[in-house]
C-alpha positions in Angstrom: 184.7 147.5 -164.2 188.1 146.2 -165.0 188.9 144.3 -168.1 192.3 143.3 -166.7 193.1 139.8 -165.7 195.9 138.7 -163.4 198.0 137.6 -166.3 197.1 140.6 -168.6 197.5 143.5 -166.3 198.1 146.8 -168.2 200.2 149.6 -166.7 200.9 152.3 -169.1 203.0 155.4 -169.0 199.8 157.4 -168.5 199.0 155.2 -165.4 202.4 156.0 -164.0 202.0 159.7 -164.7 198.5 159.7 -163.1 200.0 158.1 -159.9 202.8 160.7 -159.8 200.2 163.4 -160.4 198.4 162.2 -157.3 201.6 162.4 -155.4 202.4 165.9 -156.3 198.8 167.0 -155.7 199.1 165.6 -152.2 202.4 167.4 -151.6 201.0 170.7 -153.0 197.8 170.6 -151.1 199.5 170.2 -147.7 202.2 172.7 -148.6 199.5 175.3 -149.6 197.5 175.0 -146.4 200.7 174.6 -144.3 199.6 171.5 -142.4 198.4 167.9 -143.0 199.7 164.5 -143.8 201.5 164.2 -147.2 203.8 161.2 -146.7 201.3 158.4 -146.6 199.2 159.8 -149.5 202.4 159.9 -151.6 203.3 156.4 -150.7 199.8 155.0 -151.2 199.1 156.7 -154.5 199.9 153.6 -156.6 197.7 151.4 -154.4 194.7 153.7 -154.2 195.0 154.3 -158.0 195.1 150.6 -158.7 192.0 150.0 -156.5 190.0 152.9 -158.0 191.1 152.5 -161.6 191.8 148.8 -162.1 189.9 146.8 -159.5 186.9 148.3 -157.7 183.4 148.4 -159.2 182.1 151.9 -158.8 180.4 154.6 -160.8 181.7 158.1 -160.1 178.5 159.6 -161.6 176.4 157.8 -159.0 178.2 157.5 -155.7 175.1 155.9 -154.0 174.7 153.1 -156.6 173.5 150.0 -154.7 175.6 147.7 -156.8 178.9 149.4 -156.0 181.8 148.0 -154.1 182.6 150.0 -150.9 185.9 151.6 -150.1 187.1 152.5 -146.6 190.2 154.6 -145.9 190.7 153.7 -142.2 193.7 156.0 -141.6 191.6 159.1 -142.2 194.5 161.4 -141.6 195.8 160.5 -145.1 192.5 161.8 -146.6 194.4 163.1 -149.7 194.9 159.4 -150.6 191.1 159.3 -151.2 190.5 162.9 -152.4 193.1 162.6 -155.2 191.5 159.4 -156.5 188.0 160.9 -156.3 189.1 163.9 -158.3 191.0 161.8 -160.9 188.1 159.3 -161.3 185.5 162.1 -161.9 183.5 162.3 -158.7 182.3 165.8 -157.7 185.7 167.0 -156.6 187.7 169.4 -158.9 191.1 170.8 -158.7 189.9 173.9 -156.7 188.7 171.5 -154.0 192.1 170.1 -153.6 193.5 173.6 -153.5 191.1 174.3 -150.6 192.2 171.3 -148.6 191.6 171.6 -144.8 190.0 175.1 -145.1 186.6 176.3 -144.0 183.7 175.1 -146.1 185.7 173.0 -148.5 184.8 169.6 -149.8 188.2 168.3 -148.6 188.3 168.5 -144.8 191.3 167.2 -142.9 189.7 163.8 -142.4 187.1 162.3 -144.8 183.5 163.1 -143.7 180.5 161.0 -144.7 177.7 163.0 -146.2 180.1 165.9 -146.9 182.1 164.7 -149.9 180.7 162.4 -152.6 182.5 159.1 -152.7 183.4 159.1 -149.0 181.7 156.0 -147.5 182.5 156.7 -143.8 184.0 159.4 -141.6 187.4 158.2 -140.5 190.1 159.5 -138.2 189.8 157.8 -134.9 192.1 155.0 -135.8 190.8 151.4 -135.8 187.2 152.3 -136.3 187.4 152.3 -140.1 188.5 148.6 -139.8 185.3 147.9 -137.8 183.2 150.0 -140.2 184.4 147.8 -143.1 183.7 144.6 -141.2 180.1 146.0 -140.5 179.7 146.8 -144.2 180.7 143.2 -145.1 178.2 141.8 -142.6 175.5 144.1 -144.0 176.3 143.0 -147.6 175.8 139.4 -146.6 172.6 140.1 -144.8 171.3 142.2 -147.7 172.0 139.3 -150.1 170.0 137.0 -147.8 167.1 139.4 -147.8 166.8 139.9 -151.5 168.6 137.0 -153.4 169.7 134.2 -151.1 169.4 131.4 -153.6 171.7 132.9 -156.3 175.0 131.0 -156.9 178.1 132.7 -155.4 179.1 135.7 -157.4 176.1 135.8 -159.6 173.7 138.0 -157.5 173.4 141.7 -158.2 173.9 142.1 -154.5 177.3 140.5 -154.5 180.1 143.1 -154.0 183.4 143.6 -152.3 184.4 145.8 -149.4 187.9 147.2 -149.9 189.7 148.9 -147.1 193.2 150.5 -146.7 194.4 150.1 -143.1 197.5 151.3 -141.3 199.9 150.4 -138.6 198.0 152.8 -136.3 194.7 151.1 -137.1 196.1 147.7 -136.3 197.5 148.8 -133.0 194.1 150.0 -131.8 192.3 147.3 -129.9 189.0 147.9 -131.7 190.6 146.6 -134.9 191.5 143.4 -133.2 188.0 142.9 -131.9 186.5 143.5 -135.4 189.1 141.4 -137.2 188.5 138.5 -134.9 184.8 138.7 -135.6 185.4 139.0 -139.4 187.5 135.8 -139.4 184.9 134.0 -137.3 182.2 135.1 -139.7 184.2 134.1 -142.7 183.5 137.4 -144.5 184.9 136.5 -147.9 183.7 139.8 -149.3 186.2 141.8 -147.3 189.7 142.8 -148.4 192.2 144.8 -146.3 195.3 146.4 -147.8 197.7 147.0 -144.9 200.1 149.9 -145.4 203.1 148.5 -143.7 205.3 151.6 -143.7 207.0 151.1 -140.3 206.4 154.8 -139.4 204.3 156.3 -136.7 204.2 159.8 -135.2 207.0 158.9 -132.7 209.2 157.4 -135.3 209.9 153.9 -136.4 207.1 151.5 -135.4 209.8 149.5 -133.6 209.0 151.9 -130.7 205.8 150.1 -129.9 204.8 147.5 -132.6 206.7 144.4 -133.4 204.3 141.5 -133.8 203.9 139.5 -137.0 200.7 141.0 -138.2 200.0 138.4 -140.8 200.4 135.5 -138.4 197.9 137.2 -136.1 195.5 137.5 -139.0 196.1 134.0 -140.0 195.1 133.0 -136.5 191.9 135.0 -136.9 191.1 132.9 -139.9 192.0 135.3 -142.6 193.6 134.7 -146.0 197.0 136.5 -145.9 199.5 137.7 -148.5 202.6 139.9 -148.5 204.1 142.0 -151.3 207.4 143.7 -151.3 208.4 147.0 -153.0 209.8 147.1 -156.5 213.5 147.5 -156.9 213.3 151.3 -156.9 211.4 151.3 -153.6 208.0 152.1 -155.0 204.9 149.9 -154.8 205.1 146.9 -157.2 201.8 147.5 -158.9 201.9 144.2 -160.8 202.3 142.2 -157.6 199.7 144.4 -155.9 197.2 143.8 -158.7 197.8 140.0 -158.5 197.3 140.1 -154.7 194.1 142.1 -154.9 192.8 139.8 -157.5 193.6 136.7 -155.4 192.0 138.3 -152.4 188.8 139.0 -154.2 188.7 135.4 -155.5 189.1 134.1 -151.9 185.4 134.1 -150.9 185.6 131.7 -148.0 187.7 134.0 -145.8 188.4 137.7 -145.4 191.7 138.8 -146.9 194.6 141.0 -145.8 197.6 142.0 -147.9 200.6 143.4 -146.1 202.2 145.9 -148.5 205.6 147.3 -147.5 205.8 151.0 -148.5 208.2 153.8 -148.0 206.4 156.9 -146.6 206.7 160.0 -148.7 208.3 158.1 -151.6 210.1 159.5 -153.7 210.8 162.7 -151.8 214.7 162.8 -151.7 215.1 163.8 -148.1 211.7 163.3 -146.5 211.0 159.7 -147.5 211.0 157.2 -144.7 210.9 159.9 -142.0 208.3 160.4 -139.3 208.3 164.2 -140.1 206.6 163.4 -143.5 203.7 161.7 -141.7 202.2 164.8 -140.3 203.9 167.9 -141.6 204.3 169.8 -144.9 207.4 168.7 -146.8 208.6 172.3 -147.2 208.9 174.2 -150.5 212.4 173.0 -151.3 211.5 169.3 -150.7 208.3 169.6 -152.8 210.3 171.1 -155.6 212.9 168.4 -155.3 210.2 165.7 -155.4 208.7 167.2 -158.6 212.1 167.2 -160.3 212.5 163.5 -159.4 209.0 162.8 -160.9 209.5 164.9 -164.0 207.2 167.8 -163.0 207.9 171.5 -163.2 209.1 172.6 -159.8 207.8 176.1 -160.4 204.2 174.9 -161.0 201.7 173.8 -158.3 198.7 171.6 -158.8 199.9 170.5 -162.2 197.6 168.1 -164.0 198.2 167.3 -167.6 195.1 167.2 -169.8 196.0 163.7 -171.2 196.3 162.4 -167.6 192.9 163.7 -166.6 191.3 162.4 -169.7 192.9 159.0 -169.0 191.7 158.8 -165.4 188.2 160.1 -166.2 187.6 157.0 -168.3 186.6 155.7 -164.9 183.3 157.4 -165.7 182.9 155.3 -168.8 183.8 152.1 -167.1 181.4 153.0 -164.3 178.5 153.7 -166.7 179.3 150.3 -168.4 179.3 148.4 -165.1 176.2 150.2 -163.9 174.3 149.3 -167.1 175.4 145.7 -166.9 174.2 145.7 -163.2 170.9 147.3 -164.3 170.3 144.4 -166.7 171.0 141.9 -163.9 168.7 143.7 -161.4 165.9 143.9 -164.0 166.2 140.1 -164.6 166.1 139.6 -160.9 163.0 141.8 -160.6 161.2 139.7 -163.1 162.1 136.5 -161.3 161.5 137.8 -157.8 158.7 140.3 -157.7 157.9 140.0 -154.0 161.6 140.5 -153.1 161.8 143.4 -155.5 158.9 145.0 -153.8 160.6 144.6 -150.4 163.8 146.0 -151.9 162.0 149.1 -153.2 160.4 149.7 -149.8 163.6 149.2 -147.9 165.7 151.4 -150.2 163.0 154.2 -149.9 163.2 153.9 -146.1 159.5 153.1 -145.9 158.0 151.0 -143.2 155.3 148.5 -144.3 151.7 149.2 -144.2 150.2 148.3 -140.8 153.5 147.6 -139.1 152.3 149.4 -136.0 149.6 146.8 -135.5 152.3 144.3 -134.6 153.4 146.4 -131.6 152.4 144.8 -128.2 150.2 146.7 -125.8 150.9 145.9 -122.1 148.1 145.7 -119.5 148.3 148.4 -116.9 149.2 147.2 -113.4 151.5 144.3 -114.2 155.2 144.6 -113.4 157.5 144.3 -116.5 161.1 145.1 -116.8 161.6 147.5 -119.7 164.4 145.2 -121.1 161.8 142.4 -121.2 159.3 144.7 -122.9 161.9 145.7 -125.5 162.5 142.0 -126.2 158.8 141.5 -126.8 158.7 144.4 -129.1 161.6 143.0 -131.2 160.1 139.6 -131.4 156.7 141.1 -132.5 158.3 143.3 -135.1 160.6 140.7 -136.5 158.0 139.0 -138.8 156.9 142.3 -140.3 160.3 144.1 -140.6 162.7 141.6 -142.2 165.3 144.4 -142.6 165.5 144.7 -138.8 168.3 142.6 -137.3 170.8 142.8 -134.5 172.0 141.2 -131.3 174.3 141.8 -128.4 177.8 141.8 -127.0 177.3 138.3 -125.5 174.4 139.5 -123.3 171.4 138.6 -125.4 169.7 136.8 -122.5 170.1 139.9 -120.3 169.6 142.5 -123.0 166.6 140.6 -124.5 167.9 141.3 -128.0 167.2 137.9 -129.6 164.8 138.7 -132.4 164.7 135.1 -133.6 166.0 132.2 -131.5 166.0 129.9 -134.5 168.2 132.1 -136.7 171.8 133.2 -135.9 173.9 135.2 -138.3 176.7 132.7 -138.6 178.7 131.3 -141.6 178.4 128.0 -143.2 180.4 125.4 -141.2 179.5 126.9 -137.8 178.4 124.0 -135.6 175.4 125.6 -133.9 172.1 124.3 -135.1 170.6 127.8 -135.6 173.6 129.0 -137.7 172.5 130.7 -141.0 174.7 132.9 -143.1 171.7 135.2 -143.5 170.4 134.8 -139.9 168.6 137.5 -137.9 170.4 137.4 -134.5 173.9 138.7 -134.4 176.4 137.4 -131.9 178.9 140.3 -131.7 180.9 138.6 -128.9 182.4 140.4 -125.9 183.5 143.3 -128.1 181.4 146.3 -127.2 183.6 148.9 -129.0 183.8 147.1 -132.3 180.1 146.2 -132.1 179.2 149.9 -132.1 181.7 150.6 -134.9 180.4 147.6 -136.9 176.8 148.9 -136.4 178.0 152.1 -137.9 179.3 150.2 -140.9 176.1 148.3 -141.3 174.1 151.5 -141.2 176.5 153.1 -143.7 176.1 150.2 -146.1 172.4 150.8 -146.2 169.3 148.7 -146.8 168.9 147.2 -143.3 168.1 148.4 -139.8 170.6 147.4 -137.0 170.5 147.4 -133.2 173.0 146.1 -130.7 172.9 145.7 -126.9 175.0 145.6 -123.8 174.8 146.9 -120.2 174.6 150.7 -119.9 177.8 150.9 -117.9 179.7 149.4 -120.8 178.6 152.2 -123.1 181.9 153.7 -121.8 183.7 151.0 -123.9 181.7 152.1 -127.0 181.7 155.8 -126.5 183.8 157.0 -129.4 182.0 154.8 -131.9 178.7 156.2 -130.4 180.0 159.7 -131.0 180.8 158.7 -134.6 177.2 157.5 -135.0 176.1 160.9 -133.9 178.6 162.7 -136.1 177.5 160.8 -139.2 173.8 160.9 -138.2 173.4 157.2 -138.6 170.2 155.3 -137.8 171.6 152.8 -135.3 169.9 151.7 -132.1 171.8 151.0 -128.9 170.0 148.8 -126.4 171.6 149.6 -123.1 170.0 147.6 -120.2 170.7 147.4 -116.4 170.3 151.2 -116.4 170.8 152.1 -112.8 171.8 151.0 -109.3 168.5 149.2 -109.6 170.3 146.3 -111.2 171.3 145.4 -107.6 173.8 142.8 -106.4 176.3 143.0 -109.2 177.6 146.2 -107.5 179.2 149.4 -108.5 181.3 148.1 -111.4 178.1 147.4 -113.2 175.8 150.1 -111.9 175.8 153.2 -114.1 175.8 156.6 -112.4 177.3 159.2 -114.7 176.4 157.4 -117.9 173.0 158.9 -118.8 174.3 162.5 -118.4 177.5 161.7 -120.3 175.6 160.2 -123.2 173.1 163.1 -123.3 176.2 165.3 -123.7 176.9 163.8 -127.2 175.3 166.2 -129.7 172.9 164.3 -132.1 172.4 161.2 -129.9 168.9 160.7 -128.6 168.8 158.9 -125.2 165.5 157.3 -124.4 164.8 155.9 -120.9 161.2 154.7 -120.8 159.3 154.4 -117.6 157.4 151.2 -118.3 156.6 148.6 -120.9 154.1 150.7 -122.9 156.6 153.6 -123.1 159.2 151.1 -124.3 156.9 150.0 -127.2 156.2 153.7 -128.0 159.9 154.4 -128.0 160.8 151.6 -130.4 158.0 152.8 -132.7 159.2 156.4 -132.6 162.8 155.3 -133.2 161.8 153.3 -136.3 159.8 156.3 -137.7 162.7 158.7 -137.1 165.2 156.3 -138.7 163.0 156.6 -141.8 162.6 160.4 -141.8 165.3 162.0 -139.7 168.2 159.5 -139.2 170.1 159.8 -135.9 171.4 157.3 -133.4 169.3 156.3 -130.4 170.2 154.8 -127.2 167.5 152.9 -125.2 168.3 152.8 -121.4 166.3 149.9 -120.0 165.7 148.4 -116.5 166.7 145.1 -115.2 164.0 145.1 -112.5 160.2 145.0 -113.1 158.4 148.3 -113.3 154.7 149.0 -112.9 152.9 149.4 -116.2 150.8 152.5 -116.9 148.2 153.3 -119.6 149.9 153.7 -123.0 150.1 157.4 -124.0 151.2 158.3 -127.5 152.7 161.6 -126.2 155.6 159.6 -124.8 156.9 159.9 -128.4 157.2 163.6 -127.7 159.9 162.9 -125.1 158.0 164.3 -122.2 154.3 164.3 -121.2 151.9 164.6 -118.3 151.6 161.1 -116.9 149.6 162.1 -113.8 148.1 165.6 -113.4 147.3 167.5 -110.3 143.8 166.8 -108.9 142.9 170.4 -109.4 144.2 170.6 -112.9 146.6 173.3 -111.9 149.8 171.9 -110.2 151.6 173.7 -107.5 154.7 171.5 -108.0 155.9 169.4 -110.9 157.7 166.1 -110.4 159.9 165.1 -113.5 161.2 161.6 -113.7 162.6 159.0 -116.1 162.7 155.3 -116.2 162.3 153.3 -113.0 162.1 156.5 -110.9 158.7 157.5 -112.5 157.0 155.1 -110.1 158.7 156.9 -107.2 157.4 160.2 -108.5 153.9 158.8 -108.9 153.9 157.6 -105.3 155.3 161.0 -104.1 152.4 162.7 -105.9 150.0 160.7 -103.9 151.6 161.8 -100.7 151.6 165.4 -101.7 148.0 165.3 -102.9 146.9 163.7 -99.7 148.6 166.6 -97.9 146.7 169.1 -99.9 149.4 170.0 -102.5 148.3 169.6 -106.1 151.2 167.8 -107.9 151.8 166.8 -111.5 154.0 163.9 -112.7 155.9 164.4 -115.9 157.5 161.3 -117.5 160.4 162.5 -119.6 161.8 159.4 -121.5 163.9 161.6 -123.8 165.0 165.2 -123.2 166.3 165.3 -126.8 162.8 164.5 -128.2 161.2 166.9 -125.7 163.5 169.7 -126.7 162.4 169.3 -130.4 158.7 170.0 -129.5 157.1 173.4 -130.1 157.4 175.8 -127.3 153.7 175.8 -126.7 153.7 172.0 -126.1 156.7 172.2 -123.8 155.2 174.9 -121.8 151.9 173.0 -121.5 153.8 170.2 -119.9 156.1 172.4 -117.8 154.3 175.7 -117.3 156.8 178.5 -116.7 154.6 179.8 -113.9 155.2 176.7 -111.8 158.6 177.3 -110.2 158.4 174.4 -107.7 159.8 171.4 -109.4 161.7 168.2 -108.6 163.6 166.0 -111.0 164.2 162.4 -110.0 166.7 160.2 -111.7 169.1 157.5 -110.4 172.2 159.1 -111.8 174.1 162.3 -111.5 172.0 165.5 -111.6 173.8 167.2 -114.5 170.9 166.9 -117.0 168.2 168.4 -114.8 169.3 171.8 -113.6 167.9 173.6 -116.6 164.5 171.9 -116.1 164.0 172.7 -112.4 165.4 176.2 -112.2 166.6 178.1 -109.2 163.9 177.0 -106.9 163.9 173.4 -108.0 165.4 170.3 -106.3 166.9 167.2 -107.8 166.9 163.8 -106.3 169.9 162.2 -107.9 172.9 159.9 -107.2 176.3 161.6 -107.0 178.3 158.6 -105.9 178.9 155.0 -106.9 176.5 152.2 -105.8 177.0 149.1 -103.8 176.3 145.4 -103.9 172.8 145.0 -102.5 169.3 144.4 -103.8 167.6 147.1 -105.7 165.0 148.0 -103.0 167.7 148.4 -100.4 169.8 150.7 -102.6 166.9 152.8 -103.7 165.8 153.3 -100.1 169.4 153.9 -98.9 170.0 156.5 -101.6 166.8 158.5 -101.2 164.7 157.2 -104.1 161.6 157.0 -102.1 158.2 158.7 -102.2 158.8 160.3 -98.9 162.1 161.8 -99.9 160.8 163.1 -103.2 157.8 164.6 -101.4 160.1 166.3 -99.0 162.2 167.7 -101.8 158.9 169.0 -103.3 158.1 170.8 -100.1 161.6 172.4 -100.1 161.1 173.5 -103.6 157.7 175.0 -102.8 159.2 176.9 -100.0 162.0 178.2 -102.2 159.6 179.2 -104.9 157.4 181.4 -102.7 158.0 185.1 -103.2 
């Protein structure tokens, strides 16, 4: 978009006034609502303006344009830094939206929300995760290029673009940012630029309270290109130095870049600048008025935007249209030269799965014992050749998670010594970085045009939890592969044996947890997840067994979340046994005992309570007839999920304590996950259900 060059950078009086307008808008918006974070937005106004008006390729008239650069505001509390630039550039925000800041139903919530405000690329607020989102976007951009235009010279593909991110002291103190930044350096993500707002202020005061390392040396050790810029003589951002640094960072394509930019929070407020109070509190009417006087604004007016300033900044629409038109010509030329890849691109952008893709799904012979983690691996390897947009890996547990989609192709940069290294490879090595893996997966999904999965042990979902919550909050189509799903993993002991995790994950609104009972349910689950990611995006978590489980006949009703696996011999059950995962086999064996004793029993496999809850009432009641009050739920975890399914007369065979280091068979027997114990619980429920 920009016609500027490093040696011909133009900064006019209108540019200065536009920046100062953004500052007073931030101060006014916080003052009007009475709460918020004005100081950082005031200090960052020149930097954000330079990115949006001078550097970044974007089209305010088409926020979803495939060819755009991406912008991430990792310190989401300074949302006005972004909102003011979206307004000035001509996105869908208007002045009334800024006046409605942080109020019910507005387009300007306290933290930026993806899908709520045009131009917001990700929901940020939990510090550090925006850093990892940006890393994920940069990874996705490289993989996307590999899918559609791998032979193009550097910088000449319509799929080449830059990920810009503003990051803060708070972001860089959070451990997740260290995980993600380490991976970005290892991956040599030269399409990634961080602008670090080095303002020395946090909520508790000067960052000397808790943060004293040399950040640029740390990033240099990660393998990043580093620069530092100091303030201008008046204390404001030196925009000429900033532009030169941003230009140099974009030109450095062999490494990710970080620019440390010293700022003074709340500049130029006469009394509030460089204070922690300006971080998270309104400046006060007197200080807002004083700031306006310093900047040449009328202290008696609020939300003042001069017509000539807005006309100047809205030229971003013209530059965006020009850049978009130039990109359209490049993409048309690419389409003519690459018709097969163009067809793939159109299918992927539309979210369609290829014709006949389900034919590639494996079907497993009933009777054989197969761990569901192994079945998942076979599904991925079968789908790989027909779904090139599907990629992923593991947090250094690929051999255990069975997440290697292609053993000959690893997503690794040029220069990596491994023989399978390929900048556009299928298998991602996230490293032992579970939290950032999840946040990077969010960034990959947000970038679009690929389908991502990532694995670790279920017990380590605790490390990932807030990023998983953000997946659900943003309704992102990511797939978590969580294996070793119960005490059935055995000898590794209680540190690795999940107990409370299934219930805790089901407590996240919008996350679908799927715990298949066998290999065929696993294949059905993967197929349903892929369909849903095309039609109703949401995150999914697969909970898979380490140990082998008996295989049953495939039943498409598994995609409904719950179905009748074994019905009562009479067709009318007196008791219903509900189970998930590895405990379904226990319920099946208990049914045989009950039937032998004259009690008609039904086994319901319920791989996903979330999917089951979506089904029509008539279907749910056909599986769990309300008249049948005797019910037993069986799951090797805490009972929290199951009370609403079994009712007052029901019983739950669960695990309300930690496990131990022993083989799976011993632990299941010791903890009551046996046919005999489940049958006994069924008899208790039958007695309780009698009038």
